[in-house]
GUDREN-850755 format. One record per residue (C-alpha): x, z, y. Coordinates in nm, 4 decimals. Layout:
+----------+----------+----------+
:       px :       pz :       py :
+----------+----------+----------+
:        X :        Z :        Y :
...
+----------+----------+----------+
***
This chain:
+----------+----------+----------+
:       px :       pz :       py :
+----------+----------+----------+
:   9.0003 :  21.7124 :  36.8152 :
:   9.2892 :  21.4678 :  36.7968 :
:   9.2880 :  21.1479 :  36.5977 :
:   9.5446 :  21.2956 :  36.3579 :
:   9.3181 :  21.5899 :  36.2692 :
:   9.0263 :  21.3563 :  36.2198 :
:   9.2320 :  21.1285 :  35.9964 :
:   9.3361 :  21.4240 :  35.7812 :
:   8.9779 :  21.5341 :  35.7273 :
:   8.7995 :  21.1993 :  35.7093 :
:   9.0924 :  21.0269 :  35.5338 :
:   9.1294 :  20.7245 :  35.7543 :
:   9.5001 :  20.7403 :  35.6951 :
:   9.8095 :  20.5659 :  35.8279 :
:   9.9311 :  20.8814 :  36.0014 :
:  10.2841 :  20.7437 :  35.9647 :
:  10.1958 :  20.3763 :  35.9694 :
:  10.4845 :  20.2797 :  36.1937 :
:  10.7410 :  20.3987 :  35.9372 :
:  10.8893 :  20.1548 :  35.6862 :
:  10.7928 :  19.8304 :  35.8561 :
:  10.9367 :  19.5152 :  35.6998 :
:  10.9695 :  19.2045 :  35.9178 :
:  11.0090 :  18.8578 :  35.7695 :
:  11.0063 :  18.5306 :  35.9593 :
:  10.8900 :  18.1837 :  35.8623 :
:  10.9362 :  17.9167 :  36.1274 :
:  10.7946 :  17.5694 :  36.0872 :
:  10.9945 :  17.2554 :  36.1538 :
:  11.1074 :  17.2497 :  36.5154 :
:  11.0579 :  16.9638 :  36.7587 :
:  11.1488 :  16.9323 :  37.1261 :
:  10.7945 :  17.0343 :  37.2191 :
:  10.8318 :  17.3501 :  37.0139 :
:  11.1097 :  17.4858 :  37.2322 :
:  10.8427 :  17.6403 :  37.4556 :
:  10.6858 :  17.8261 :  37.1640 :
:  10.6943 :  18.2056 :  37.1823 :
:  10.9401 :  18.3787 :  36.9519 :
:  10.7177 :  18.5018 :  36.6677 :
:  10.9861 :  18.7289 :  36.5281 :
:  11.0389 :  18.8850 :  36.8693 :
:  10.6677 :  18.9555 :  36.9067 :
:  10.6549 :  19.1072 :  36.5579 :
:  10.9503 :  19.3323 :  36.6361 :
:  10.7826 :  19.4402 :  36.9585 :
:  10.4634 :  19.5295 :  36.7725 :
:  10.6700 :  19.7361 :  36.5297 :
:  10.8612 :  19.9296 :  36.7953 :
:  10.6360 :  19.9526 :  37.1024 :
:  10.4095 :  20.2574 :  37.1102 :
:  10.0764 :  20.3211 :  37.2755 :
:   9.7966 :  20.5753 :  37.3020 :
:   9.4353 :  20.4713 :  37.2435 :
:   9.1366 :  20.6850 :  37.3432 :
:   8.8099 :  20.6093 :  37.1668 :
:   8.4777 :  20.7515 :  37.0514 :
:   8.3183 :  20.8085 :  36.7109 :
:   7.9727 :  20.7437 :  36.8555 :
:   7.9162 :  20.4081 :  36.6766 :
:   7.9917 :  20.5652 :  36.3391 :
:   7.7786 :  20.8711 :  36.4077 :
:   7.4900 :  20.6515 :  36.5198 :
:   7.5097 :  20.4563 :  36.1936 :
:   7.5342 :  20.7721 :  35.9812 :
:   7.2844 :  21.0020 :  36.1559 :
:   7.1555 :  20.9058 :  36.5031 :
:   7.0038 :  21.2516 :  36.5501 :
:   7.3542 :  21.3916 :  36.5960 :
:   7.3713 :  21.2056 :  36.9276 :
:   7.0599 :  21.3812 :  37.0604 :
:   7.0751 :  21.6694 :  37.3029 :
:   7.0637 :  21.9195 :  37.0163 :
:   7.3243 :  21.7350 :  36.8121 :
:   7.7017 :  21.7558 :  36.8361 :
:   7.8823 :  21.8232 :  37.1613 :
:   7.9759 :  21.4777 :  37.2978 :
:   8.3332 :  21.6004 :  37.3352 :
:   8.3516 :  21.6308 :  36.9554 :
:   8.3189 :  21.2518 :  36.9372 :
:   8.6282 :  21.1828 :  37.1476 :
:   8.9484 :  21.0905 :  36.9674 :
:   9.3039 :  20.9965 :  37.0615 :
:   9.5393 :  20.7876 :  36.8474 :
:   9.9090 :  20.7353 :  36.9157 :
:  10.1606 :  20.5203 :  36.7335 :
:  10.3304 :  20.1843 :  36.7214 :
:  10.1154 :  19.8863 :  36.8129 :
:  10.1512 :  19.7601 :  36.4549 :
:  10.0522 :  20.0987 :  36.3146 :
:   9.7489 :  20.1240 :  36.5421 :
:   9.6400 :  19.7720 :  36.4494 :
:   9.6792 :  19.8475 :  36.0792 :
:   9.4805 :  20.1688 :  36.1156 :
:   9.2073 :  19.9865 :  36.3056 :
:   9.1968 :  19.7153 :  36.0392 :
:   9.1414 :  19.9686 :  35.7603 :
:   8.8459 :  20.0938 :  35.9620 :
:   8.6861 :  19.7552 :  35.8956 :
:   8.7037 :  19.7825 :  35.5147 :
:   8.4341 :  19.5802 :  35.3404 :
:   8.3021 :  19.5624 :  34.9868 :
:   8.1666 :  19.2181 :  34.9002 :
:   8.1799 :  19.1411 :  35.2711 :
:   7.9685 :  19.4406 :  35.3770 :
:   8.1220 :  19.7025 :  35.6049 :
:   8.1777 :  20.0463 :  35.4547 :
:   8.1348 :  20.2441 :  35.7792 :
:   8.1241 :  20.1986 :  36.1562 :
:   8.3277 :  20.5089 :  36.2408 :
:   8.6158 :  20.3041 :  36.3819 :
:   8.4262 :  20.0363 :  36.5727 :
:   8.5235 :  20.1695 :  36.9150 :
:   8.8803 :  20.2282 :  36.7973 :
:   8.9033 :  19.8680 :  36.6771 :
:   8.7764 :  19.7353 :  37.0104 :
:   9.0121 :  19.9470 :  37.2172 :
:   9.3101 :  19.8852 :  36.9919 :
:   9.2520 :  19.5111 :  37.0045 :
:   9.2426 :  19.5254 :  37.3844 :
:   9.5597 :  19.7352 :  37.3970 :
:   9.7523 :  19.5058 :  37.1615 :
:   9.6257 :  19.1948 :  37.3416 :
:   9.7479 :  19.3365 :  37.6728 :
:  10.1030 :  19.3276 :  37.5338 :
:  10.0829 :  18.9686 :  37.4081 :
:  10.1358 :  18.6397 :  37.5927 :
:   9.8095 :  18.4889 :  37.7080 :
:   9.8530 :  18.1544 :  37.5299 :
:  10.0003 :  18.0129 :  37.2117 :
:   9.9766 :  18.3199 :  36.9910 :
:   9.7505 :  18.4875 :  36.7359 :
:   9.7833 :  18.8072 :  36.5337 :
:   9.6052 :  18.8739 :  36.2037 :
:   9.5987 :  19.1928 :  35.9966 :
:   9.4893 :  19.1990 :  35.6305 :
:   9.4579 :  19.4716 :  35.3693 :
:   9.3315 :  19.4146 :  35.0153 :
:   9.4157 :  19.5699 :  34.6754 :
:   9.5084 :  19.2183 :  34.5541 :
:   9.4267 :  18.8654 :  34.6616 :
:   9.0737 :  18.7861 :  34.5548 :
:   8.9576 :  19.1489 :  34.5403 :
:   8.6017 :  19.2270 :  34.6513 :
:   8.7411 :  19.5076 :  34.8703 :
:   8.9318 :  19.4046 :  35.1818 :
:   8.9794 :  19.4594 :  35.5539 :
:   9.0776 :  19.2039 :  35.8168 :
:   9.1206 :  19.1786 :  36.1928 :
:   9.2176 :  18.8814 :  36.4090 :
:   9.3392 :  18.8597 :  36.7674 :
:   9.3737 :  18.5313 :  36.9493 :
:   9.2663 :  18.1722 :  36.8820 :
:   9.3459 :  17.9466 :  36.5901 :
:   9.6438 :  17.7200 :  36.6399 :
:   9.5793 :  17.3515 :  36.7158 :
:   9.5948 :  17.1321 :  36.4076 :
:   9.8737 :  16.9248 :  36.5622 :
:  10.0943 :  17.2220 :  36.6528 :
:  10.4038 :  17.3363 :  36.4685 :
:  10.3358 :  17.7009 :  36.3916 :
:  10.6040 :  17.9702 :  36.3736 :
:  10.5210 :  18.2950 :  36.1970 :
:  10.6581 :  18.6416 :  36.1330 :
:  10.5148 :  18.9075 :  35.9017 :
:  10.5032 :  19.2858 :  35.9200 :
:  10.4248 :  19.5018 :  35.6176 :
:  10.2806 :  19.8365 :  35.7321 :
:  10.2226 :  20.1219 :  35.4837 :
:   9.8495 :  20.1606 :  35.4212 :
:   9.8617 :  20.5282 :  35.3265 :
:   9.6983 :  20.4505 :  34.9911 :
:   9.8603 :  20.5739 :  34.6671 :
:  10.1164 :  20.3347 :  34.5227 :
:   9.9706 :  20.1163 :  34.2476 :
:  10.1915 :  19.8178 :  34.1724 :
:  10.4419 :  19.9777 :  33.9343 :
:  10.1717 :  20.1499 :  33.7303 :
:   9.9677 :  19.8308 :  33.7280 :
:  10.2649 :  19.6376 :  33.5903 :
:  10.3169 :  19.9065 :  33.3259 :
:   9.9504 :  19.8753 :  33.2254 :
:   9.9533 :  19.4959 :  33.2129 :
:  10.0458 :  19.4833 :  32.8419 :
:   9.6980 :  19.6244 :  32.7749 :
:   9.5175 :  19.3462 :  32.9587 :
:   9.3252 :  19.2808 :  33.2773 :
:   9.0918 :  19.5765 :  33.2266 :
:   9.3823 :  19.8209 :  33.2170 :
:   9.5358 :  19.6756 :  33.5330 :
:   9.1987 :  19.6833 :  33.7076 :
:   9.1447 :  20.0505 :  33.6198 :
:   9.4772 :  20.1463 :  33.7789 :
:   9.4038 :  19.9509 :  34.0952 :
:   9.0449 :  20.0737 :  34.1227 :
:   9.1552 :  20.4355 :  34.0860 :
:   9.4209 :  20.4030 :  34.3553 :
:   9.1877 :  20.2138 :  34.5867 :
:   8.9198 :  20.4823 :  34.5641 :
:   9.1804 :  20.7572 :  34.5992 :
:   9.3002 :  20.5911 :  34.9182 :
:   8.9529 :  20.5602 :  35.0604 :
:   8.8633 :  20.9143 :  34.9498 :
:   9.1662 :  21.1428 :  34.8946 :
:   8.9953 :  21.4142 :  34.6842 :
:   9.1259 :  21.7287 :  34.8538 :
:   9.0878 :  21.5926 :  35.2056 :
:   8.7460 :  21.4469 :  35.1317 :
:   8.6290 :  21.7842 :  35.0016 :
:   8.7640 :  21.9494 :  35.3166 :
:   8.5704 :  21.6990 :  35.5269 :
:   8.2469 :  21.7609 :  35.3343 :
:   8.2867 :  22.1322 :  35.4089 :
:   8.3756 :  22.0719 :  35.7740 :
:   8.1784 :  22.0861 :  36.0950 :
:   7.9739 :  21.8034 :  36.2378 :
:   8.0210 :  21.5151 :  36.2782 :
:   8.2977 :  21.5147 :  36.0141 :
:   8.0814 :  21.6312 :  35.7231 :
:   7.8069 :  21.3786 :  35.7952 :
:   8.0551 :  21.0950 :  35.8367 :
:   8.2183 :  21.1719 :  35.5023 :
:   7.8835 :  21.2062 :  35.3241 :
:   7.7735 :  20.8744 :  35.4738 :
:   8.1006 :  20.7117 :  35.3674 :
:   8.0525 :  20.8224 :  35.0067 :
:   7.6882 :  20.7181 :  35.0020 :
:   7.7689 :  20.3749 :  35.1450 :
:   8.0423 :  20.3214 :  34.8867 :
:   7.8048 :  20.4253 :  34.6100 :
:   7.5429 :  20.1769 :  34.7228 :
:   7.7937 :  19.8937 :  34.7577 :
:   7.9495 :  19.9379 :  34.4116 :
:   7.6247 :  20.0477 :  34.2423 :
:   7.7334 :  20.4002 :  34.1549 :
:   7.5305 :  20.7185 :  34.1977 :
:   7.7549 :  20.9728 :  34.3695 :
:   7.5024 :  21.1739 :  34.5734 :
:   7.4839 :  21.4696 :  34.3276 :
:   7.8623 :  21.5043 :  34.3124 :
:   7.8948 :  21.4743 :  34.6892 :
:   7.6264 :  21.7377 :  34.7419 :
:   7.8276 :  21.9725 :  34.5182 :
:   8.1512 :  21.8692 :  34.6945 :
:   8.2917 :  21.7467 :  34.3610 :
:   8.5022 :  21.4716 :  34.5101 :
:   8.7121 :  21.3975 :  34.2004 :
:   8.3970 :  21.3392 :  33.9976 :
:   8.2508 :  21.1202 :  34.2725 :
:   8.5748 :  20.9220 :  34.2899 :
:   8.5743 :  20.8744 :  33.9121 :
:   8.2231 :  20.7295 :  33.9304 :
:   8.3199 :  20.4927 :  34.2126 :
:   8.6349 :  20.3771 :  34.0325 :
:   8.4478 :  20.3262 :  33.7049 :
:   8.1976 :  20.1016 :  33.8825 :
:   8.4660 :  19.9137 :  34.0741 :
:   8.7115 :  19.8503 :  33.7876 :
:   8.5044 :  19.5845 :  33.6012 :
:   8.4586 :  19.3936 :  33.9253 :
:   8.8310 :  19.4075 :  33.9890 :
:   8.8963 :  19.2839 :  33.6350 :
:   8.6588 :  18.9892 :  33.6796 :
:   8.8243 :  18.8971 :  34.0115 :
:   9.1693 :  18.9152 :  33.8505 :
:   9.0692 :  18.6932 :  33.5589 :
:   8.9295 :  18.4374 :  33.8029 :
:   9.2480 :  18.4192 :  34.0090 :
:   9.5462 :  18.5026 :  33.7874 :
:   9.6694 :  18.3455 :  33.4646 :
:   9.7913 :  18.6713 :  33.3094 :
:   9.7465 :  19.0468 :  33.3547 :
:  10.1143 :  19.0664 :  33.4506 :
:  10.0646 :  18.8162 :  33.7318 :
:   9.7668 :  19.0164 :  33.8572 :
:   9.9662 :  19.3395 :  33.8460 :
:  10.2563 :  19.1887 :  34.0369 :
:  10.0138 :  19.0780 :  34.3097 :
:   9.8839 :  19.4310 :  34.3732 :
:   9.9102 :  19.5200 :  34.7419 :
:   9.7138 :  19.8456 :  34.7750 :
:  10.0027 :  20.0127 :  34.9547 :
:  10.0394 :  19.7846 :  35.2542 :
:   9.8612 :  19.6224 :  35.5455 :
:  10.0098 :  19.2825 :  35.6282 :
:  10.0261 :  19.1736 :  35.9919 :
:  10.1057 :  18.8091 :  36.0619 :
:  10.2125 :  18.6846 :  36.4058 :
:  10.1692 :  18.3087 :  36.4600 :
:  10.2970 :  18.1231 :  36.7656 :
:  10.2985 :  17.7635 :  36.8828 :
:  10.3884 :  17.5715 :  37.1958 :
:  10.1121 :  17.6095 :  37.4535 :
+----------+----------+----------+
***
């Protein structure tokens, strides 16, 4: 089974992550020593346009969900092999979403091997010194749900840092415009919009139902994903998942998540409108930082 088929059924999206990239640059003040710094914008453009293929295994995720599937009588080991192809930026964004956390706790381990192999592949294309790459996804700054990945060291405190940013589509449903429209009704209304779109991105209802009805290890991985989310947001979704009622399960998850989103928004933003304008469900941000080595 290819990575694309797995993404369609288990809803780890970004099938077209390399499309619609936006590159912006922000260079610090230059000194004579900075002339040796790597061109951050050039590296960002290379990440956006260079393509690669990554082979990986679902074994870490299966082991976390149901170790018995790795036994001799479990799934055929070949069913755990996956292949992903895309731009380096798209692969990194996809790998980052595989590290989604809720209150700092990982949702699943299904993409652990993919993250490791993607990091190695991206690093192989980067200069060996004077550069770092960070990828971040979150529904809004300060949200309890987020995903991050970092490649490379931190820059020295004395260095002048140059940076360039890529915005990669996350594959989640758009939320910002509807959040802005809801902002007249307060933080709770904005939070409900963002929670619904976040859950819909993590669990697209039709595709999640298809996964629950699928063969192993896909069905177990999706069930585990729902159960983990339920535990982390304190929502009981097991009955709905057992009946393959994904829209009902998603509604329960979103209802539990929305008040937490609202609290986080109130703590960070002065107004509901400001919170709505900060919504970033639809993108993964990749930041390239360089400095003179």
